[in-house]
VOGU-3710 file (C-alpha; in Angstrom, 3 decimals, decimal comma):
1> mpsqsqpgpn> 0,000/0,000/0,000  1,432/3,418/-0,914  2,520/5,559/2,015  1,169/9,038/2,610  4,408/10,537/1,222  4,348/8,376/-1,940  1,110/8,803/-3,937  -0,216/5,782/-5,788  -1,371/5,696/-9,422  -4,921/6,590/-8,456
11> dfaagdlsvi> -3,798/9,685/-6,600  -2,750/11,576/-9,761  -5,218/14,010/-11,235  -5,836/14,077/-14,980  -3,704/17,189/-15,247  -0,804/15,439/-13,532  -0,992/12,506/-15,962  -0,972/14,957/-18,825  2,241/16,457/-17,466  3,788/12,990/-17,143
21> nraildtald> 2,799/12,068/-20,697  4,242/15,308/-21,956  7,497/14,654/-20,094  7,697/11,171/-21,582  7,283/12,553/-25,088  9,828/15,324/-24,509  12,518/13,085/-23,004  12,098/10,055/-25,279  15,254/9,180/-27,285  13,158/7,819/-30,159
31> ciismdqsgl> 10,993/9,875/-32,474  7,282/9,681/-31,530  4,824/10,936/-34,139  1,033/10,629/-33,887  -1,358/10,817/-36,866  -5,128/10,930/-37,207  -7,301/8,967/-39,631  -6,822/11,644/-42,275  -3,046/11,244/-42,191  -2,491/14,592/-40,426
41> ilefnpaaer> 0,146/14,897/-37,711  -1,153/15,232/-34,139  2,148/14,954/-32,204  5,785/15,537/-33,121  8,145/15,145/-30,160  11,586/16,818/-29,691  13,471/13,712/-30,866  11,516/13,908/-34,155  12,419/17,588/-34,407  16,112/16,756/-34,081
51> vfgfsrseai> 16,067/13,899/-36,571  13,842/15,363/-39,296  14,612/19,078/-38,930  11,024/20,314/-38,578  9,766/22,125/-35,471  6,698/20,758/-33,682  4,634/23,779/-34,701  5,643/23,279/-38,363  4,771/19,586/-38,330  1,417/19,491/-36,490
61> grelaelivp> -1,497/19,671/-38,894  0,636/18,685/-41,928  0,086/15,475/-43,814  2,623/12,895/-42,663  3,097/11,578/-46,208  4,097/14,990/-47,527  6,384/15,770/-44,579  8,652/12,759/-43,962  7,682/10,018/-46,430  9,929/9,876/-49,555
71> palrqshrrg> 8,033/10,593/-52,816  8,481/7,026/-54,037  6,644/5,657/-50,966  3,817/8,197/-50,547  1,160/6,455/-52,609  1,903/3,177/-50,875  1,520/4,930/-47,498  -1,844/6,430/-48,469  -3,164/3,128/-49,852  -2,191/1,375/-46,644
81> lshylatgeg> -4,049/3,957/-44,523  -7,183/3,662/-46,672  -7,052/-0,122/-46,536  -6,875/-0,094/-42,705  -9,774/2,335/-42,383  -11,858/0,157/-44,703  -10,955/-3,295/-43,327  -9,200/-2,818/-39,992  -6,195/-4,696/-41,431  -2,698/-3,233/-41,325
91> pvlgrriein> 0,217/-5,546/-42,326  2,840/-3,262/-40,775  1,017/-2,554/-37,509  2,687/-3,925/-34,388  5,883/-4,875/-36,263  9,359/-3,393/-36,563  10,430/-2,648/-40,120  13,299/-0,756/-41,757  12,274/1,940/-44,223  13,546/5,165/-45,762
101> alrrdgseil> 12,365/8,505/-44,408  12,756/12,093/-45,655  14,468/14,914/-43,812  13,819/18,641/-44,187  16,970/19,141/-46,302  15,746/16,550/-48,817  18,163/13,807/-47,738  16,888/10,340/-46,980  17,710/8,345/-43,884  17,045/4,767/-42,876
111> velaitafkv> 14,769/4,350/-39,859  13,471/1,489/-37,797  9,683/1,979/-37,649  6,991/0,530/-35,401  3,306/1,663/-35,706  0,502/1,119/-33,216  -3,176/1,953/-33,688  -5,794/2,741/-31,031  -9,128/4,570/-30,892  -10,121/7,675/-29,025
121> egvpvftayl> -13,918/7,875/-28,725  -14,153/5,488/-31,662  -11,821/7,477/-33,924  -8,574/5,742/-35,056  -5,291/7,319/-33,978  -1,872/6,033/-35,064  1,435/6,460/-33,269  4,755/5,851/-35,033  7,969/5,122/-33,114  11,037/5,807/-35,269
131> rditervqte> 14,741/5,366/-34,655  17,434/6,661/-37,035  19,591/3,602/-37,860  21,404/5,129/-40,834  24,789/5,279/-39,101  24,515/1,784/-37,631  23,529/0,186/-40,938  26,183/2,187/-42,759  28,840/0,943/-40,322  27,665/-2,638/-40,806
141> krraaqyava> 27,766/-2,264/-44,590  31,266/-0,812/-44,526  32,515/-3,517/-42,207  30,978/-6,143/-44,485  32,604/-4,462/-47,495  36,051/-4,614/-45,852  35,558/-8,287/-45,015  34,371/-9,055/-48,566  37,419/-7,327/-50,095  39,793/-9,216/-47,789
151> sslagtwsls> 38,077/-12,540/-48,590  38,190/-11,892/-52,347  41,896/-11,060/-52,255  42,728/-14,041/-50,039  41,151/-16,481/-52,472  42,818/-15,368/-55,706  46,229/-15,103/-57,333  45,757/-11,878/-59,316  43,691/-8,738/-58,798  42,176/-9,142/-62,273
161> easqpvlaai> 40,498/-12,360/-61,103  39,093/-10,637/-58,006  38,373/-7,218/-59,525  34,610/-7,686/-60,014  33,837/-8,903/-56,456  36,237/-6,304/-55,023  34,521/-3,432/-56,847  31,072/-4,776/-55,954  32,094/-5,003/-52,283  33,474/-1,450/-52,250
171> asssddwaca> 30,355/-0,084/-53,959  28,133/-1,899/-51,447  29,608/0,204/-48,641  26,986/2,848/-49,476  23,719/3,065/-51,384  25,050/6,162/-53,157  27,264/4,432/-55,715  25,984/3,621/-59,199  29,283/2,834/-60,954  32,867/1,914/-60,036
181> glwlyddeae> 36,108/1,424/-61,942  39,485/-0,166/-61,221  42,542/1,331/-62,921  45,907/-0,458/-62,785  49,350/0,904/-63,560  51,045/-0,453/-66,694  54,803/-0,527/-65,944  55,910/-0,721/-69,562  53,619/1,987/-70,998  53,690/4,103/-67,792
191> ilrcdatwds> 49,935/4,714/-67,954  46,778/3,750/-66,062  44,447/1,320/-67,834  40,888/0,453/-66,826  41,074/-3,174/-65,704  37,481/-3,690/-64,511  34,177/-1,888/-63,903  31,034/-2,425/-61,861  27,647/-0,766/-62,391  24,162/-0,782/-60,909
201> geepvqefat> 22,598/-2,241/-64,063  20,900/0,789/-65,668  21,671/0,988/-69,386  23,133/4,544/-69,442  25,432/3,682/-66,542  26,492/0,481/-68,284  27,371/2,527/-71,374  29,509/4,832/-69,238  31,304/1,838/-67,670  31,915/0,235/-71,069
211> asrafqfrkg> 33,239/3,473/-72,549  35,612/3,938/-69,581  37,430/0,734/-70,527  38,620/2,381/-73,737  40,344/5,225/-71,851  43,914/5,340/-70,560  45,485/8,131/-68,557  48,959/9,436/-67,881  49,916/11,068/-64,621  47,732/14,137/-63,998
221> eglpgriwae> 45,187/13,292/-66,732  41,520/12,726/-65,839  40,362/11,641/-62,406  42,576/8,492/-62,231  45,639/10,426/-63,425  44,981/13,155/-60,883  44,844/10,591/-58,068  48,101/9,098/-59,370  49,795/12,498/-59,392  48,570/13,625/-55,975
231> nkaiwvsdvt> 48,666/10,175/-54,318  45,612/10,910/-52,169  41,844/10,402/-52,180  39,747/13,099/-53,885  36,042/14,042/-53,681  34,462/15,580/-56,765  31,079/17,165/-56,130  30,054/17,230/-59,807  32,069/15,567/-62,581  29,887/17,095/-65,297
241> qgtefprapl> 31,264/20,565/-64,520  34,702/21,871/-65,494  37,277/20,637/-67,982  39,332/18,302/-65,766  37,138/15,280/-66,454  37,434/14,018/-70,079  34,489/11,656/-69,581  32,130/14,492/-68,535  29,824/14,116/-71,610  29,486/10,382/-70,912
251> arkaelrgaf> 28,802/11,045/-67,219  26,196/13,670/-68,108  24,419/11,187/-70,389  24,437/8,565/-67,630  23,176/11,185/-65,117  26,246/10,693/-62,921  27,239/13,642/-60,756  29,384/13,061/-57,713  32,608/11,025/-57,627  35,145/9,724/-55,163
261> afplcadgrv> 38,491/8,126/-56,021  41,425/6,817/-54,005  44,890/5,383/-54,787  46,094/1,812/-54,330  49,450/2,363/-52,625  52,404/0,346/-51,386  55,567/1,961/-50,010  54,629/5,291/-51,585  54,148/3,747/-55,039  50,731/4,097/-56,735
271> ngvvelfsrh> 49,836/0,713/-58,249  46,327/1,682/-59,280  43,197/3,743/-58,611  39,595/2,928/-57,650  36,885/5,429/-58,626  33,218/5,543/-57,580  30,368/7,547/-59,135  26,984/8,631/-57,755  23,804/10,026/-59,331  23,812/12,970/-56,946
281> vvrpdddllq> 26,294/15,399/-55,466  28,598/13,574/-53,052  29,258/15,040/-49,640  32,677/14,334/-48,070  32,479/11,591/-45,452  35,468/11,276/-43,105  34,544/7,759/-42,031  34,226/6,590/-45,643  37,495/8,327/-46,506  39,306/6,496/-43,710
291> mmeslgiqig> 37,855/3,149/-44,782  38,748/3,666/-48,448  42,296/4,723/-47,589  42,649/1,511/-45,591  41,296/-0,538/-48,512  43,621/1,335/-50,868  46,639/0,274/-48,830  45,353/-3,306/-48,547  44,691/-3,675/-52,287  47,875/-1,749/-53,162
301> lfverrrier> 50,003/-4,133/-51,081  48,281/-7,074/-52,776  49,126/-5,667/-56,226  52,713/-4,884/-55,174  53,211/-8,347/-53,685  51,962/-10,022/-56,851  54,178/-7,734/-58,974  57,245/-8,698/-56,931  56,291/-12,389/-57,126  56,046/-12,138/-60,925
311> elkrekesae> 59,463/-10,468/-61,094  60,986/-13,111/-58,835  59,435/-15,847/-60,969  60,899/-14,307/-64,131  64,296/-13,952/-62,462  64,138/-17,537/-61,218  63,258/-18,831/-64,681  66,088/-16,767/-66,151  68,530/-18,090/-63,529  67,398/-21,687/-64,111
321> sanaakdrfl> 67,844/-21,215/-67,841  71,320/-19,784/-67,288  72,232/-22,674/-64,963  71,027/-25,207/-67,512  73,118/-23,518/-70,194  76,121/-23,510/-67,847  75,694/-27,228/-67,127  75,483/-28,041/-70,832  78,575/-25,943/-71,477  80,552/-27,643/-68,684
331> amlshelrtp> 79,542/-31,077/-69,909  80,580/-30,258/-73,460  83,798/-28,521/-72,366  84,783/-31,361/-70,042  84,297/-33,918/-72,794  86,225/-31,867/-75,339  89,110/-31,302/-72,882  89,378/-34,925/-71,812  89,397/-36,425/-75,304  92,877/-35,158/-76,374
341> ltpvliwagg> 94,418/-35,939/-72,947  93,889/-39,714/-73,173  96,379/-40,465/-76,013  98,924/-38,067/-74,462  98,712/-39,885/-71,109  99,023/-43,322/-72,767  102,103/-42,253/-74,768  103,805/-40,440/-71,878  103,159/-43,357/-69,500  104,592/-45,850/-71,943
351> mandpqvape> 107,701/-43,763/-72,621  108,281/-43,142/-68,893  108,660/-46,915/-68,343  110,853/-47,472/-71,394  114,359/-48,505/-70,173  115,925/-47,016/-73,296  114,780/-43,495/-72,278  117,256/-41,465/-70,249  116,431/-41,202/-66,503  116,022/-37,409/-66,558
361> iqeglkmicr> 113,579/-37,690/-69,447  111,700/-40,454/-67,604  111,279/-38,131/-64,603  109,995/-35,382/-66,913  107,516/-37,796/-68,502  106,336/-38,954/-65,063  105,756/-35,318/-64,135  103,729/-34,900/-67,347  101,669/-37,996/-66,450  100,985/-36,699/-62,935
371> nielearlid> 99,783/-33,355/-64,252  97,673/-34,966/-66,962  96,087/-37,216/-64,323  95,432/-34,153/-62,159  93,888/-32,368/-65,143  91,773/-35,433/-65,903  90,651/-35,520/-62,256  89,573/-31,870/-62,461  87,656/-32,587/-65,655  85,995/-35,622/-64,059
381> dmldltritr> 85,033/-33,442/-61,097  83,372/-30,925/-63,424  81,493/-33,737/-65,152  80,377/-35,145/-61,801  79,245/-31,734/-60,605  77,247/-31,284/-63,802  75,590/-34,687/-63,324  74,796/-33,898/-59,681  73,251/-30,479/-60,372  71,147/-31,924/-63,192
391> gklklklapa> 70,131/-34,958/-61,128  71,839/-37,301/-63,599  74,308/-38,943/-61,197  73,145/-42,511/-60,516  74,431/-44,908/-57,876  75,002/-48,616/-58,446  74,561/-50,078/-54,989  76,220/-53,339/-53,994  77,520/-54,931/-50,769  80,939/-53,606/-49,777
401> dlhellrham> 83,355/-53,528/-46,849  84,012/-49,862/-46,078  87,341/-50,752/-44,435  88,503/-52,224/-47,735  87,445/-49,071/-49,592  89,370/-46,984/-47,037  92,501/-49,118/-47,507  92,279/-48,736/-51,282  91,957/-44,945/-50,916  94,965/-44,908/-48,540
411> divrsdvenr> 96,985/-46,899/-51,070  96,252/-44,226/-53,687  97,610/-41,425/-51,452  100,507/-43,540/-50,126  103,007/-41,723/-52,330  101,807/-38,342/-50,987  102,261/-39,612/-47,413  105,785/-40,839/-48,129  106,860/-37,775/-50,102  105,789/-35,433/-47,303
421> qleltvslea> 107,071/-37,794/-44,588  103,679/-37,773/-42,864  102,847/-40,005/-39,906  99,740/-41,962/-40,939  97,894/-43,643/-38,067  95,073/-46,046/-38,919  92,631/-47,315/-36,272  89,718/-49,148/-37,863  87,781/-50,064/-34,718  84,298/-50,460/-36,232
431> tnahamvdap> 83,113/-54,049/-35,674  80,674/-53,786/-38,577  81,806/-51,968/-41,725  79,425/-53,602/-44,196  77,180/-51,348/-46,265  75,217/-51,163/-49,483  77,147/-48,572/-51,468  78,415/-47,555/-54,873  81,981/-48,634/-54,144  83,836/-46,506/-56,766
441> rlqqvfwnvl> 81,891/-43,396/-55,772  82,429/-43,857/-52,034  86,122/-44,623/-52,586  86,227/-41,327/-54,498  84,900/-39,605/-51,347  87,506/-41,267/-49,102  90,268/-40,377/-51,578  89,123/-36,706/-51,685  89,160/-36,378/-47,904  92,500/-38,216/-47,487
451> rnackftppq> 94,123/-36,265/-50,304  93,029/-32,951/-48,699  94,451/-34,091/-45,344  97,805/-34,904/-46,950  97,873/-31,758/-49,082  97,136/-29,332/-46,235  99,331/-30,976/-43,589  102,946/-29,711/-43,433  105,826/-32,160/-43,921  106,351/-34,553/-40,993
461> grvtvrssna> 102,802/-33,823/-39,793  100,237/-36,346/-38,624  97,149/-37,818/-40,338  94,839/-40,171/-38,445  92,172/-42,413/-39,966  89,686/-43,940/-37,525  86,413/-45,841/-37,761  83,829/-46,726/-35,128  80,212/-47,808/-34,778  78,207/-44,975/-33,240
471> dektivievr> 75,353/-47,466/-32,871  74,293/-50,771/-34,428  73,030/-49,016/-37,559  75,810/-46,509/-38,216  79,515/-46,341/-38,971  81,583/-43,192/-38,433  84,809/-42,574/-40,353  87,083/-39,755/-39,187  90,088/-38,310/-40,999  92,044/-35,962/-38,742
481> dngigiepkf> 95,184/-33,935/-39,447  97,299/-31,343/-37,649  97,610/-29,150/-40,721  96,719/-25,554/-41,547  93,134/-25,869/-40,249  90,002/-24,020/-41,372  88,753/-20,637/-40,260  85,372/-21,064/-38,476  83,702/-18,654/-40,928  84,536/-21,055/-43,798
491> ldkifdafeq> 83,267/-24,281/-42,183  79,775/-23,891/-43,671  81,112/-22,994/-47,126  83,796/-25,572/-47,898  81,197/-28,056/-49,153  79,896/-25,536/-51,710  81,092/-25,850/-55,304  84,025/-23,551/-56,157  84,472/-22,629/-52,478  87,861/-23,370/-50,931
501> gdvrreglgl> 87,970/-21,282/-47,784  91,350/-19,901/-48,832  92,037/-18,325/-52,233  95,709/-19,422/-52,035  94,803/-23,104/-52,343  95,033/-24,947/-55,645  92,191/-26,640/-57,504  88,608/-25,660/-58,303  87,073/-26,474/-54,937  84,847/-29,213/-56,357
511> glaiskaive> 86,034/-32,308/-54,472  84,227/-31,670/-51,200  81,040/-30,478/-52,943  80,959/-33,725/-54,931  81,808/-35,772/-51,826  78,951/-34,211/-49,872  76,477/-34,983/-52,669  77,659/-38,620/-52,923  77,533/-39,172/-49,150  74,021/-37,702/-48,933
521> mhagtiaaqs> 72,892/-39,911/-51,830  73,992/-42,828/-49,584  71,735/-41,420/-46,797  74,811/-40,299/-44,870  76,382/-37,067/-43,663  79,771/-35,393/-43,922  80,933/-32,543/-41,709  84,134/-30,630/-40,955  85,469/-29,433/-37,623  88,384/-27,132/-36,893
531> agagqgatfr> 89,425/-24,868/-34,032  90,808/-22,371/-36,547  93,896/-21,553/-38,588  96,891/-23,748/-37,680  94,728/-26,036/-35,506  94,225/-28,895/-37,960  90,918/-30,260/-39,213  88,687/-33,298/-38,766  86,322/-34,634/-41,414  83,600/-36,926/-40,075
541> itlpivfage> 81,630/-39,183/-42,443  78,579/-41,037/-41,114  76,963/-43,831/-43,155  74,235/-46,421/-42,560  75,430/-50,046/-42,341  73,867/-53,468/-42,726  74,614/-56,780/-41,073  77,068/-59,050/-42,826  74,363/-61,573/-43,715  72,175/-58,887/-45,295
551> asrgn> 75,120/-57,485/-47,257  75,943/-60,916/-48,652  72,357/-61,258/-49,874  72,542/-57,804/-51,479  69,643/-56,337/-49,460
//
């Protein structure tokens, strides 16, 4: 029960309720407009004044249809009122709908509308509750447009493939746009060409869009060229006025007036321009400008990224073509160089062992043979490198004892060891040295590593060859010397072709590159270790092994 200090609902006089109702109308955030059965306005609250621009005194007594209903909807409004008065049926009564409404300045806004009907002394009265949702819907449209552009770009390789959905998405950011065009920069011609257009479907606008495709602009020419020159978005209130718009006659025929255009930028470079046209004068919109500038950067980066990718692809194809030509040249050159060396080596070798030849001449012939063999080795290395780079090197796998291959390689360098008075220590401790390998190729690897150890170890130095089983599936072969060592900065490079780690060394720097490729083709690894110059070096080769029984079966 209400207390004496708090009056209940029955305690208010009619005049008090009138004051309360008036206060509700005046403080309501939504527009409240009442209308009688003739369509004349009975109430027009302050919120309606703010939204539509009419004062209450101006609105009351005016026909609602003439005041805030757009011309295109007035007849429909009047027919609906007549139908309700005749039948008592109103399809929009008691529902929330979205509809356009007219403001005093002639602009249209989107409102959420709900209408209720009641009777006062048997006479119908209608009350409309309206809320301006233009900004909210516009924000939703622009957000959807940004998402649609991002989705279109994410699902395509080139902008040309995505141009139509991208333009449609941008144009959907507002109901104002009737036509849009995408202009892309042509690097070779240094002009902007129209790559794609979008239009609302009306024939005159379609003709304007089609005609735009025939245009091309240099920097500063037309609307696209002006955007290119100034590198910023531009609003044009009326493209049919002035001489700066070459397509003005076409725009006039299509009844296009306002325009907005913005650049597609990446790192300060203009990669293209997007232009939008409207049937009425366009008012600058800071929010739209910010969104379009963001889209311009997004699309511009997409264009720039694809341009760089195309350049890289062309450069890669050019490099691959050059490498293929180089490989063919090396193969041909190696063959042509080796052919004349064979008869020279056979003759010199035979004469060097002829007892009738003077000893000093025999020594000279032996020197010739050694150098021809070295030259032949270099040529073979070039041929091997060519086969490796072209994927033509094939292995012929068979069971082999890696210790035997090591001994054969040591026999080949025995003369180098003796001539330089090196101390060669051999410790083949691996209990299992059986593997499926291409024996000549792997012996070539061992010879390369041993030869390097002998060559880069000073006279009376030490070379150690050791083997061990790291586990039951692996054998490790180490060749260690106390020679000139390797600078740490060169450790990652010495297995690259034509890299030697020291320009004073002889040869082409192919042996280790070929060795690495052969070892890896055997599913193994090769690595170098050195503490630095003068600290010697260790080469460690790791290869998979098989059990003796499996090797004998050739598995």
